C-alpha positions in Angstrom: 115.3 102.8 92.3 116.5 104.6 95.7 117.1 102.1 98.4 118.2 102.5 102.1 119.5 99.6 103.6 122.4 100.5 106.0 124.9 99.1 108.1 124.6 101.1 111.3 127.5 103.0 112.0 128.1 104.7 115.5 128.2 108.2 115.1 129.3 109.3 118.6 131.8 106.2 119.4 133.2 105.4 122.5 136.5 105.4 123.7 138.2 102.0 122.3 139.3 99.4 124.5 142.4 98.0 123.8 143.6 97.6 120.5 141.9 93.9 119.0 144.5 91.6 117.5 145.9 93.1 114.2 144.1 96.7 114.7 146.6 99.3 113.9 147.8 101.7 116.8 147.7 104.8 114.9 145.4 106.3 112.8 145.8 104.8 109.0 144.8 107.5 105.9 145.1 104.7 103.4 142.5 102.7 105.2 140.0 105.2 105.2 140.4 106.0 101.3 139.8 102.0 100.9 136.9 101.7 103.1 135.1 104.9 101.4 136.0 103.7 98.3 134.4 100.2 98.8 131.2 101.6 100.2 130.7 104.0 97.7 131.2 101.0 94.8 128.5 98.9 97.1 126.1 102.0 97.3 126.5 102.0 93.7 125.4 98.8 92.8 122.5 99.4 95.0 121.2 102.3 93.1 122.3 101.4 89.9 119.3 100.0 88.2 116.9 102.7 89.0 117.5 104.9 85.8 117.6 102.0 83.4 114.7 99.4 84.2 113.1 100.6 81.2 115.9 100.1 78.8 116.8 96.8 80.7 112.9 96.0 80.2 113.2 96.9 76.3 116.4 95.5 75.9 115.8 91.8 77.1 112.2 91.8 76.7 111.7 91.1 80.2 108.5 90.3 81.8 107.2 92.0 84.9 108.3 89.2 87.2 111.9 89.2 85.8 112.3 92.9 86.2 111.7 92.6 89.9 113.9 90.0 90.2 116.8 92.3 88.7 116.4 94.1 91.5 115.6 92.0 94.3 119.0 89.9 93.1 120.9 92.7 94.4 118.8 93.5 97.6 118.4 90.0 99.0 122.0 89.3 99.6 122.8 92.6 100.7 120.1 92.6 103.1 120.5 88.6 104.2 124.5 88.3 104.4 125.4 91.7 105.7 125.5 90.6 109.2 127.3 87.2 108.5 130.2 89.2 106.8 130.5 91.4 109.5 131.4 88.7 111.6 133.5 86.6 109.1 135.6 89.9 108.8 136.2 89.7 112.6 137.4 86.3 112.5 139.3 86.2 109.1 140.4 90.2 108.4 138.6 93.0 107.1 141.1 93.6 104.5 140.7 90.4 102.9 137.0 90.8 103.1 137.3 94.0 101.4 139.4 92.8 98.7 137.3 89.8 97.9 134.0 91.4 98.2 135.2 93.8 95.6 136.4 91.5 93.5 133.2 89.3 93.5 131.2 92.3 92.9 133.7 92.9 89.7 133.0 89.3 88.4 129.0 89.8 88.9 129.3 93.4 87.1 131.1 91.0 84.1 128.3 88.6 84.2 125.8 91.5 84.2 128.1 93.4 81.3 127.8 90.5 79.0 124.1 89.2 79.6 121.9 88.5 76.6 119.2 86.8 78.7 117.5 88.4 82.1 118.5 85.0 83.9 121.8 86.0 83.2 121.6 89.5 84.4 119.7 88.3 87.5 122.6 85.9 87.9 125.0 88.7 87.6 123.0 91.3 90.0 122.9 88.2 92.7 126.7 87.9 92.6 127.5 91.7 92.9 125.1 91.9 95.6 127.0 89.2 97.2 129.9 91.6 97.3 128.2 94.6 98.1 126.9 92.6 101.4 130.6 92.1 102.1 131.7 95.5 101.6 128.9 97.5 103.8 130.2 95.8 107.0 133.7 95.5 106.0 134.4 99.1 104.8 132.9 100.6 108.4 134.7 97.8 110.2 138.3 98.4 108.8 137.8 102.1 109.4 136.7 102.0 113.0 139.6 99.8 113.5 141.9 101.8 111.9 140.9 104.9 113.8 142.0 104.2 117.6 141.3 107.5 118.8 137.6 109.5 119.2 138.5 112.0 117.0 140.0 110.4 114.3 137.3 107.7 114.2 134.4 110.4 113.8 136.3 111.8 111.4 136.6 108.6 109.4 132.7 107.6 110.1 131.9 111.3 108.7 134.1 110.2 105.7 132.5 107.0 105.4 128.8 108.3 105.5 130.1 110.9 102.9 131.1 108.5 100.3 128.1 106.2 101.0 125.8 109.5 99.9 128.5 110.5 97.4 127.6 106.8 95.9 123.9 107.3 96.3 124.3 110.5 94.1 126.8 108.8 91.5 124.8 105.8 90.4 121.9 107.1 88.7 123.7 109.8 86.8 126.5 106.8 86.0 123.7 104.8 85.2 121.6 107.4 83.1 124.5 108.9 81.4 126.1 105.8 80.1 123.1 104.2 78.8 122.1 107.8 77.1 124.5 107.0 74.5 125.5 102.7 74.9 123.7 99.5 75.8 122.8 99.2 79.1 125.6 96.6 79.6 128.1 99.7 79.6 126.6 100.9 83.1 127.4 97.5 84.6 130.9 97.6 82.8 131.8 100.8 84.3 130.7 99.7 87.7 133.0 96.2 87.4 136.0 98.6 86.4 135.2 100.6 89.8 135.1 97.1 91.5 138.4 96.2 90.3 140.0 99.5 91.0 138.4 99.3 94.4 140.0 95.4 95.2 143.5 97.2 94.0 143.2 100.2 96.2 142.1 97.9 99.3 144.9 95.5 98.7 147.3 98.0 98.4 146.3 100.9 101.0 144.0 99.3 103.4 145.7 97.8 107.0 144.3 94.6 107.9 142.6 94.2 111.3 140.4 91.5 112.7 138.8 90.7 116.3 138.0 87.4 116.8 137.6 87.1 120.2 134.1 86.2 121.4 132.6 86.1 117.6 131.4 83.0 115.9 129.3 82.3 112.7 125.7 82.0 113.0 125.4 79.2 110.1 121.8 77.7 111.1 120.6 81.0 111.3 121.9 82.4 107.8 120.7 79.7 105.9 117.1 79.4 107.1 116.4 83.3 107.0 118.0 83.0 103.3 115.9 80.2 102.4 113.0 81.9 103.9 113.6 85.1 102.4 114.3 83.5 99.5 111.0 81.4 99.2 108.7 83.9 100.3 110.1 86.3 97.5 109.2 83.7 94.8 105.8 83.4 95.8 105.0 87.0 95.7 106.9 87.8 92.8 105.8 84.5 90.8 102.5 84.9 92.0 101.1 86.8 89.3 102.6 85.0 86.5 102.2 81.0 87.9 99.1 81.7 89.1 98.4 82.3 93.2 97.1 78.6 93.2 99.9 77.0 91.3 102.2 74.3 93.1 105.1 75.9 92.9 104.0 79.4 94.5 101.9 77.6 97.2 105.0 75.4 98.0 107.2 78.4 98.2 105.3 80.3 100.7 105.0 77.0 102.5 108.7 76.4 102.6 109.2 80.5 103.6 106.9 79.6 106.4 108.9 76.1 107.6 112.4 78.1 107.3 111.3 81.1 109.3 110.1 78.6 112.3 113.3 77.1 111.6 115.2 80.3 111.8 112.9 81.8 115.0 114.3 78.3 116.7 117.8 78.7 115.7 118.4 82.1 117.1 116.7 81.3 120.1 119.0 78.1 121.2 122.1 79.4 119.1 125.1 80.4 121.2 126.0 83.4 118.9 122.9 84.4 117.2 122.6 86.8 113.9 119.3 87.8 115.2 119.0 88.4 119.0 115.2 87.8 119.4 115.3 88.6 123.3 115.4 92.7 122.0 111.9 91.8 120.7 110.6 91.1 124.2 111.1 95.1 124.7 107.7 96.6 123.1 109.2 99.7 122.5 112.0 98.0 120.1 109.5 95.6 118.9 107.4 98.9 117.4 110.4 100.4 116.4 111.3 97.1 114.3 107.7 97.1 112.8 107.9 100.6 112.1 111.3 100.1 110.0 109.9 97.0 108.4 106.6 98.7 107.0 108.1 102.1 106.5 110.7 101.2 104.5 108.9 98.9 102.5 106.5 102.0 101.7 109.1 104.0 100.7 111.0 101.5 98.6 108.1 100.1 96.9 106.9 103.6 95.9 110.6 104.1 94.7 110.5 101.3 92.5 106.8 102.0 91.8 108.4 105.8 90.1 111.3 103.9 88.2 108.8 101.9 86.3 106.8 104.8 85.5 109.2 106.6 84.1 111.3 104.3 82.3 108.8 101.6 81.6 105.8 102.9 81.3 106.4 106.7 79.8 109.8 105.6 77.9 111.9 108.3 79.4 115.3 108.7 78.5 117.9 107.0 81.0 119.2 110.6 81.6 115.8 112.2 82.1 114.8 109.3 84.9 118.5 109.7 86.6 117.5 113.6 87.2 114.4 112.5 88.8 116.0 110.2 91.2 118.8 112.4 91.6 116.3 115.3 93.3 115.4 112.5 95.9 118.9 111.9 96.5 120.3 115.0 97.0 117.8 116.5 99.5 119.4 114.2 102.1 122.6 115.8 102.0 121.7 118.9 101.6 119.8 119.3 105.0 121.9 116.9 106.8 123.0 119.6 109.4 119.4 120.3 109.8 118.3 116.8 110.5 121.3 116.3 113.2 120.0 119.4 115.4 116.6 118.2 115.2 117.0 114.9 116.3 119.2 116.6 119.2 116.5 118.8 120.1 113.3 117.2 119.3 114.1 113.0 119.3 113.1 110.7 116.7 109.5 110.0 117.4 108.4 113.4 115.8 110.8 113.2 113.2 109.6 109.8 112.1 105.9 110.8 112.2 106.5 113.8 110.2 109.2 111.9 107.5 106.5 109.1 107.0 103.6 111.5 106.5 106.0 113.2 104.1 106.8 109.9 102.2 103.0 109.0 102.2 101.9 112.6 100.9 104.4 112.4 97.9 103.3 109.3 97.1 99.6 110.0 96.8 100.7 113.3 95.2 102.5 111.2 92.8 99.6 109.3 91.9 97.6 112.4 91.0 100.0 113.7 88.4 98.6 112.4 85.3 100.8 109.5 83.6 101.2 111.7 80.2 102.9 114.3 82.3 106.7 113.7 81.7 108.0 116.9 82.4 110.3 117.3 85.9 108.2 120.7 86.6 105.2 118.3 87.1 106.9 116.0 89.5 109.1 118.5 91.2 106.8 118.5 94.2 106.5 115.0 95.0 110.3 114.2 94.3 111.6 116.9 96.9 108.8 116.2 99.6 110.3 112.6 99.2 113.6 113.1 99.5 112.5 115.2 102.8 110.5 112.3 104.4 113.6 110.0 103.3 115.6 112.6 105.4 114.0 112.9 108.5 113.5 109.0 108.5 117.2 107.8 107.9 118.3 110.1 110.6 116.1 109.1 113.4 114.6 105.9 112.4 118.2 103.6 114.3 118.3 106.2 116.7 114.7 105.4 117.6 115.4 102.0 117.9 118.7 101.9 119.9 117.1 104.8 122.5 114.6 101.6 123.2 117.0 99.4 124.8 119.9 99.8 127.4 122.9 101.2 126.8 125.1 97.9 126.5 122.5 96.7 123.8 122.5 99.3 121.4 125.3 98.0 119.0 122.9 94.8 118.3 119.7 96.7 118.6 121.0 99.0 115.8 122.3 95.9 113.6 119.0 94.1 114.3 117.1 97.2 113.0 119.5 97.3 109.8 118.4 93.8 109.0 114.7 94.3 109.5 114.9 97.1 108.0 116.6 95.7 105.0 114.1 92.9 104.6 111.2 95.4 104.4 112.8 97.3 102.0 113.4 93.8 100.0 109.8 93.1 100.0 108.9 96.6 98.5 109.7 95.9 94.7 108.2 92.1 95.2 104.9 93.1 96.5 104.3 96.6 94.3 105.4 94.5 91.2 102.9 91.6 91.9 99.8 93.7 92.9 100.2 96.2 90.2 101.2 93.5 87.5 97.7 91.6 88.6 95.7 94.9 88.4 96.9 95.8 85.3 96.7 92.1 83.5 93.2 91.9 84.9 92.2 95.2 82.9 94.0 94.3 79.8 92.4 90.9 79.8 89.2 92.7 79.9 90.0 95.8 77.8 91.9 93.6 74.7 88.7 91.7 74.6 86.2 94.8 74.2 88.5 96.6 71.6 87.9 96.6 68.0 90.7 93.7 67.2 90.7 91.3 64.5 91.0 87.5 66.0 94.5 87.2 64.8 95.3 90.6 66.5 93.6 89.7 69.6 95.1 86.3 69.7 98.5 87.6 69.3 98.3 90.4 71.9 96.7 88.0 74.5 99.3 85.3 73.9 102.1 87.9 74.8 100.0 89.3 77.5 100.2 85.3 78.8 103.7 85.1 78.0 105.3 88.0 79.4 102.6 90.1 81.2 101.5 94.1 80.6 104.8 95.1 80.6 105.9 92.7 77.7 102.9 93.5 75.9 103.2 97.4 76.1 107.3 97.4 74.6 106.8 94.5 72.2 107.2 95.5 68.9 104.4 94.2 67.0 103.7 96.8 63.8 100.4 98.4 63.5 99.2 96.3 66.5 101.5 97.9 68.7 99.6 101.2 67.7 96.1 99.9 68.5 96.9 98.4 71.8 99.2 100.9 73.1 96.6 103.2 74.8 95.2 100.1 76.5 98.7 98.8 77.7 99.3 102.4 79.2 95.8 102.8 81.1 96.0 99.2 82.3 99.4 100.0 83.8 99.1 103.6 85.0 96.2 102.0 86.8 98.1 99.1 88.2 101.2 101.4 89.4 99.1 104.1 90.6 96.5 102.0 92.7 99.5 100.1 94.5 100.9 103.5 95.4 97.6 103.8 97.7 99.0 100.6 99.6 102.6 102.2 99.8 101.3 105.0 101.0 99.2 103.4 103.5 102.3 101.3 105.0 103.8 104.9 105.3 101.1 106.3 107.2 100.8 103.0 109.7 104.5 103.2 110.3 103.5 107.3 111.2 100.6 106.0 113.6 103.6 103.6 115.1 105.8 106.2 115.7 103.6 108.4 117.0 102.0 106.0 119.4 105.5 104.4 120.7 108.4 106.6 120.0 107.2 110.1 121.0 108.7 109.7 124.8 112.5 108.6 125.0 112.6 105.7 127.5 113.9 106.8 131.0 117.7 106.0 131.1 118.4 105.4 127.5 121.1 108.0 125.6 120.0 109.5 122.6 121.7 108.0 119.8 123.0 110.0 116.6 121.8 109.8 113.4 123.2 107.5 110.5 123.2 108.3 107.0 122.0 105.9 105.5 122.3 103.9 102.1 119.9 106.1 100.5 
């Protein structure tokens, strides 16, 4: 799936103060190489499953909930731990964090590459996601510390964003091409080899740097927000399978509420909070944060929906799925110079309105394409429009947030926007999967009862549906019974994942309305922020 959480780099860095302890005094090319390779690796892991969700589902016989966990197991730590790892790097050394993050990612990919069950693959994805959470901030920090002059830093940041975009482009092609000729395990194995190479390059070439002055870890905030998000996701993802009123699901929502309250209390009282709650007292920033959560939930939810449509429902080959996502990913780098000029001339507000409306139209357009249409020409319009909308949004979304606060708070505003945006994106696959699978299950339950099946056939189909959900029934090898129920499962899944596009498109429309109302005028005295190249 396409994804875009980002550790926000300043595109127009100020003149640096005196070098912090451990910071090189001259530009260090090896550090830039190591940082770029690290962020490319992290981004590859983020996008890797997009083209092979269908193959994973068929190979492991995953339920819809398990398939969602495979995606979110990577996204959750990448979203929740990035800010904390940024502090860890400042305290104990960014090079150490680069090497350690890459090695942990390699361990995760080894676990994934040898997985023979959904649980093992989810575990591997979680380990790789923790490694990526370290790599995103550490790669940016080592480059910033290793480029002490404004000109060198600008070149370093440009290299970082280029490597990040390259990772987004490589990932679907890597997984699609490998799995076209081998099992899905080899896609994770290839990423694991790259992780080992990244660790070796960082150890050999990167210069160590740190900036411990005034930095401290916010363990209460980190633990409570991680538990809150995990409990919330568990309830959303497992709701269609376990039942929304079950003890485990209801209990998970209760835990999420308690932990969220504990997080707010911890951040309100902490001396060095990971999330500065006072920023949300600024109405302009609060609406920017709401737009980021809602809009990026809509985008990533729609992207996840597309991956299920192509890979699971239509059974398209991994390479064909990869081409579709490559079209979306390639638009942003192609139009990036135009996006920079637009941000400077018209500001983030109009760009965000146009971008979110474009995403909504693209998703409604995709919903209108019949599910039996598998060729690229039928999907080209919504794919390109989605890429254009995404490019407009990622170019402007951080600029909108930092423009809403005084200049001395722009760094914290960018980091906070990154966190809340990542949380919204993490919810995308979870909510889309839950709503679509609940709709499809309800429709299938009725259509199986009305189908011309023998009692034994109906019992078999109902048992598979109850155990694994509609995705498992759609891909299960049940002999002649599979041919009988294939039209029923395809219709139910197409209806479920088609209808949920109304939800994601609606989220994008809401984000566009927020942008139109709140971001049309730049707050007085705020300096215009430059665009970020997001983890797209």
